C-alpha positions as CSV (number, residue, x, y, z in Angstrom):
1,X,-14.1,41.8,24.2
2,X,-11.1,43.9,25.1
3,X,-8.4,46.1,23.8
4,X,-5.0,44.4,24.1
5,X,-1.4,44.6,23.0
6,X,0.0,41.9,20.7
7,X,3.1,41.6,18.7
8,X,1.1,40.1,15.8
9,X,-2.6,39.6,15.2
10,X,-4.0,36.8,17.5
11,X,-5.2,33.9,15.3
12,X,-7.4,32.6,18.1
13,X,-9.5,35.8,18.3
14,X,-11.5,38.0,16.0
15,X,-9.4,41.2,15.8
16,X,-9.0,44.7,14.4
17,X,-5.7,46.5,14.6
18,X,-6.1,50.0,16.2
19,X,-2.7,51.6,16.5
20,X,1.0,50.8,17.1
21,X,2.4,51.0,20.6
22,X,4.7,54.0,20.9
23,X,6.3,54.8,24.2
24,X,7.4,58.2,25.5
25,X,9.6,59.0,28.5
26,X,7.5,60.9,31.0
27,X,7.6,62.0,34.7
28,X,6.0,64.4,37.1
29,X,6.7,68.1,36.6
30,X,8.8,68.1,39.8
31,X,10.9,65.2,38.6
32,X,11.5,67.0,35.2
33,X,12.7,70.0,37.2
34,X,15.6,67.9,38.6
35,X,16.6,66.3,35.3
36,X,20.1,67.3,34.1
37,X,21.4,66.2,30.7
38,X,24.9,67.0,29.5
39,X,26.2,66.0,26.1
40,X,23.3,63.6,25.6
41,X,24.0,61.9,28.9
42,X,21.7,62.0,32.0
43,X,23.8,63.1,34.9
44,X,21.1,63.6,37.6
45,X,19.5,61.0,39.7
46,X,17.2,59.0,37.4
47,X,15.1,56.2,39.0
48,X,13.2,54.2,36.3
49,X,9.8,52.7,36.4
50,X,9.1,49.9,34.0
51,X,6.5,47.3,33.2
52,X,7.2,43.6,33.8
53,X,6.2,42.7,30.3
54,X,8.7,45.1,28.7
55,X,12.1,44.3,30.4
56,X,14.2,45.6,27.5
57,X,12.1,48.8,26.8
58,X,14.6,51.1,28.6
59,X,17.5,49.7,26.6
60,X,15.6,50.1,23.3
61,X,14.6,53.7,24.2
62,X,18.1,54.7,25.1
63,X,19.6,53.2,21.9
64,X,16.9,54.7,19.6
65,X,17.0,58.1,21.4
66,X,20.8,58.4,21.4
67,X,20.7,59.5,25.1
68,X,22.7,57.7,27.7
69,X,21.0,56.9,31.0
70,X,22.7,56.4,34.3
71,X,23.8,52.8,34.8
72,X,23.5,52.9,38.5
73,X,19.9,54.2,38.6
74,X,17.4,52.4,40.8
75,X,14.5,50.7,39.0
76,X,11.0,49.5,39.9
77,X,8.9,47.1,37.8
78,X,5.2,47.0,37.9
79,X,2.6,44.8,36.3
80,X,0.6,47.2,34.3
81,X,1.0,50.4,32.2
82,X,-1.5,52.3,34.4
83,X,0.5,51.4,37.5
84,X,3.7,52.6,35.8
85,X,2.1,55.9,34.8
86,X,0.6,56.4,38.3
87,X,4.0,55.7,40.0
88,X,5.6,58.3,37.7
89,X,2.7,60.8,38.4
90,X,3.5,60.5,42.1
91,X,7.2,61.4,41.5
92,X,8.8,57.9,42.0
93,X,10.8,58.3,38.8
94,X,10.7,58.4,35.0
95,X,8.5,56.0,33.1
96,X,8.0,54.9,29.5
97,X,4.3,55.3,28.9
98,X,2.1,54.7,25.8
99,X,1.8,57.9,23.8
100,X,-1.8,57.3,22.7
101,X,-3.1,56.4,26.1
102,X,-1.4,59.2,28.1
103,X,-3.4,62.2,26.8
104,X,-5.2,62.8,30.1
105,X,-2.0,62.7,32.1
106,X,-0.4,65.2,29.7
107,X,-3.4,67.5,29.5
108,X,-3.7,67.7,33.2
109,X,0.1,68.1,33.4
110,X,0.3,65.4,36.1
111,X,2.9,63.8,33.7
112,X,5.1,65.7,31.3
113,X,7.3,64.3,28.5
114,X,11.0,64.4,29.4
115,X,12.2,64.2,25.8
116,X,10.4,64.4,22.4
117,X,11.7,61.0,21.2
118,X,9.1,58.2,21.0
119,X,10.1,54.6,20.9
120,X,8.3,52.8,18.1
121,X,7.7,49.2,19.1
122,X,6.7,46.2,17.0
123,X,3.6,45.7,19.1
124,X,0.1,47.2,18.4
125,X,-3.2,47.6,20.2
126,X,-6.0,45.4,18.9
127,X,-9.7,45.3,19.5
128,X,-10.3,41.6,20.2
129,X,-13.2,39.3,21.0
130,X,-14.0,35.6,20.6
131,X,-14.9,34.5,17.1
132,X,-18.3,33.4,18.4
133,X,-19.0,36.9,19.7
134,X,-17.9,38.9,16.7
135,X,-21.3,39.4,15.2
136,X,-23.2,40.3,18.4
137,X,-24.7,43.8,18.3
138,X,-23.1,45.1,21.5
139,X,-19.7,43.9,20.3
140,X,-20.2,45.5,17.0
141,X,-21.2,48.8,18.6
142,X,-18.1,48.9,20.8
143,X,-15.9,47.7,17.9
144,X,-17.3,50.6,15.7
145,X,-16.6,53.1,18.5
146,X,-13.0,51.8,19.1
147,X,-12.2,51.9,15.4
148,X,-13.5,55.5,15.0
149,X,-11.7,56.6,18.2
150,X,-8.4,54.8,17.8
151,X,-7.7,53.3,14.4
152,X,-5.0,54.9,12.3
């Protein structure tokens, strides 16, 4: 069993939809202190940290937010959202992080939102398990907890 992101419900697994994936632009407080925006255009140095599985996320965010990012910015791609968030936390640049999974970063102020705009994606988080495991007691307990904690 796991909680995973899918574009549509996975037919090969037993699933419960938890919440849609929304991304927010975040960085370390020090990075935010260097951010300069003029006429909806970022004019300061703006390294980007992205996830391998979301190569177009920055373009989608920029278009939906109506904010122009620097074209010549350096970028780093990492293989997981937690790696992306940790790199931003360490001041390596700005990152698009999942809104619902970034609470602890925001509460501790190790990451701060750079803009209020959230990118709504077509993906969602699902609680999933094999069909053969769906009725097991331990799976049902975790499923119940996940639905209470996360389901919208």
